[in-house]
C-alpha positions as CSV (number, residue, x, y, z in Angstrom):
1,X,-18.5,102.1,-4.0
2,X,-16.4,102.2,-0.7
3,X,-19.6,101.8,1.3
4,X,-20.6,98.7,-0.7
5,X,-17.2,97.2,0.0
6,X,-17.5,97.9,3.7
7,X,-21.0,96.3,3.8
8,X,-19.8,93.2,1.8
9,X,-16.8,92.9,4.2
10,X,-19.0,93.3,7.3
11,X,-21.4,90.6,5.9
12,X,-18.5,88.2,5.2
13,X,-16.9,88.7,8.6
14,X,-20.3,88.2,10.3
15,X,-21.0,85.0,8.3
16,X,-17.6,83.6,9.2
17,X,-18.0,84.4,12.9
18,X,-21.5,82.9,13.1
19,X,-20.5,79.8,11.1
20,X,-17.7,79.1,13.5
21,X,-20.1,78.2,16.3
22,X,-20.8,74.7,17.5
23,X,-22.4,72.8,14.5
24,X,-21.4,69.4,15.9
25,X,-23.7,66.6,15.0
26,X,-25.2,64.0,17.3
27,X,-23.1,61.2,15.9
28,X,-20.1,58.9,16.5
29,X,-17.3,57.6,14.4
30,X,-16.4,53.9,14.5
31,X,-14.4,51.7,12.0
32,X,-14.8,54.3,9.2
33,X,-18.5,54.6,9.8
34,X,-20.4,57.7,11.0
35,X,-23.4,56.7,13.0
36,X,-26.2,59.1,14.0
37,X,-27.2,59.3,17.7
38,X,-30.9,60.1,18.2
39,X,-31.5,59.7,21.9
40,X,-30.2,59.0,25.4
41,X,-31.3,57.6,28.7
42,X,-29.9,58.0,32.2
43,X,-30.5,55.7,35.2
44,X,-29.4,56.2,38.8
45,X,-28.0,53.3,40.8
46,X,-27.5,55.4,44.0
47,X,-24.6,55.9,46.3
48,X,-21.4,53.8,46.0
49,X,-19.4,52.7,49.0
50,X,-16.8,55.4,48.4
51,X,-19.5,58.2,48.6
52,X,-19.7,58.8,44.8
53,X,-22.9,58.3,42.9
54,X,-23.5,55.8,40.1
55,X,-25.2,57.2,36.9
56,X,-25.5,55.0,33.9
57,X,-26.0,56.7,30.5
58,X,-26.8,55.1,27.1
59,X,-26.7,57.0,23.9
60,X,-28.4,55.3,20.9
61,X,-29.3,55.7,17.2
62,X,-30.6,53.9,14.2
63,X,-34.2,52.7,14.6
64,X,-33.7,52.1,18.3
65,X,-36.5,53.4,20.5
66,X,-36.4,53.0,24.3
67,X,-39.7,53.3,26.2
68,X,-38.8,54.6,29.6
69,X,-42.2,53.6,31.1
70,X,-42.1,50.0,30.1
71,X,-38.3,49.8,30.1
72,X,-38.4,48.0,26.7
73,X,-36.4,48.7,23.6
74,X,-37.4,48.1,20.0
75,X,-35.5,48.4,16.7
76,X,-31.8,48.2,16.0
77,X,-28.8,50.4,15.7
78,X,-25.7,51.7,17.6
79,X,-25.7,52.0,21.3
80,X,-23.0,53.4,23.7
81,X,-23.2,52.5,27.4
82,X,-21.3,54.5,30.0
83,X,-21.2,53.7,33.7
84,X,-20.3,57.1,35.2
85,X,-19.7,58.2,38.8
86,X,-20.2,61.7,40.1
87,X,-20.1,63.5,43.4
88,X,-23.8,64.4,43.2
89,X,-26.9,62.4,44.2
90,X,-29.1,64.6,41.9
91,X,-27.5,63.8,38.5
92,X,-24.5,64.2,36.3
93,X,-22.0,66.9,37.0
94,X,-20.1,68.8,34.3
95,X,-16.5,67.8,33.9
96,X,-14.2,65.2,32.4
97,X,-14.8,61.6,33.2
98,X,-11.9,59.2,32.6
99,X,-12.2,55.4,32.0
100,X,-10.4,53.4,34.7
101,X,-10.6,49.7,35.3
102,X,-10.6,50.0,39.1
103,X,-12.6,51.2,42.1
104,X,-15.4,53.7,41.7
105,X,-14.8,57.4,42.4
106,X,-16.2,60.7,41.3
107,X,-15.4,61.5,37.7
108,X,-14.5,58.0,36.9
109,X,-16.1,55.8,34.2
110,X,-15.7,52.2,35.4
111,X,-17.4,50.4,32.5
112,X,-18.3,51.1,28.9
113,X,-19.6,49.1,26.0
114,X,-20.4,50.0,22.4
115,X,-22.4,48.0,19.8
116,X,-22.7,49.3,16.3
117,X,-25.5,46.8,15.5
118,X,-27.6,46.1,18.6
119,X,-30.9,44.3,17.8
120,X,-33.4,45.0,20.6
121,X,-35.8,42.1,19.9
122,X,-33.0,39.5,20.4
123,X,-30.8,41.6,22.6
124,X,-27.8,40.8,20.4
125,X,-25.1,42.6,18.6
126,X,-21.4,42.7,18.4
127,X,-20.0,44.4,21.6
128,X,-16.8,46.3,21.9
129,X,-15.6,46.8,25.5
130,X,-14.2,50.3,26.2
131,X,-10.7,50.1,27.7
132,X,-9.5,53.7,27.7
133,X,-10.6,57.3,27.0
134,X,-12.6,60.2,28.3
135,X,-15.9,61.8,28.1
136,X,-16.4,65.6,28.6
137,X,-19.9,66.4,30.0
138,X,-21.4,69.8,29.8
139,X,-24.8,70.8,31.2
140,X,-27.1,73.5,29.8
141,X,-30.4,73.5,31.6
142,X,-32.1,70.2,30.9
143,X,-29.7,69.4,28.1
144,X,-26.5,67.4,28.5
145,X,-23.7,67.2,26.0
146,X,-21.2,64.4,25.8
147,X,-17.9,64.8,23.9
148,X,-16.3,61.3,24.0
149,X,-13.0,59.8,22.7
150,X,-12.7,56.1,23.6
151,X,-10.6,53.1,22.5
152,X,-12.0,49.6,22.7
153,X,-10.3,46.3,23.6
154,X,-9.4,45.7,19.9
155,X,-7.8,49.1,19.5
156,X,-10.8,50.7,17.6
157,X,-11.5,54.4,18.1
158,X,-15.0,55.4,19.2
159,X,-15.3,59.2,19.0
160,X,-18.3,61.3,19.0
161,X,-20.7,63.9,20.3
162,X,-24.2,64.0,21.6
163,X,-26.3,66.9,22.9
164,X,-29.9,66.5,24.1
165,X,-32.2,65.8,27.0
166,X,-31.7,62.4,28.5
167,X,-34.8,60.4,29.4
168,X,-34.9,59.0,32.9
169,X,-35.1,55.3,33.1
């Protein structure tokens, strides 16, 4: 009986430990909505005058599909645009990027826009300009993760997480 109890206790502890891992979903929260994120793209704009490097990232969901070869989008859904600056010409660098409305520098996000209803065929949708916040970027091989917490110009919170391989644009 004692051995059965030990086995049950060991099983319960193991289950608790393994379930405490990162089971975060690729989604964002905005205005009481939880919106799934299904993909991401990255585009280099080269070196800035201060020596930092300009990397633009867009995370998207819904029925949006972005063809990186034709540079065309179809469908509709949420899209989050981030204009990030790093100290690397070869890609994003792990770390915390802070929104600042000012000059470009490494680990600064100088622009950000979110639309919860972007329609690719007409290039329309309500846009929300990001005015403060941070995004924590982690790199694991080809995958990048983005843990973001922003506020837009109307005071709305835009929080979420995305982990995946970004398509180069």
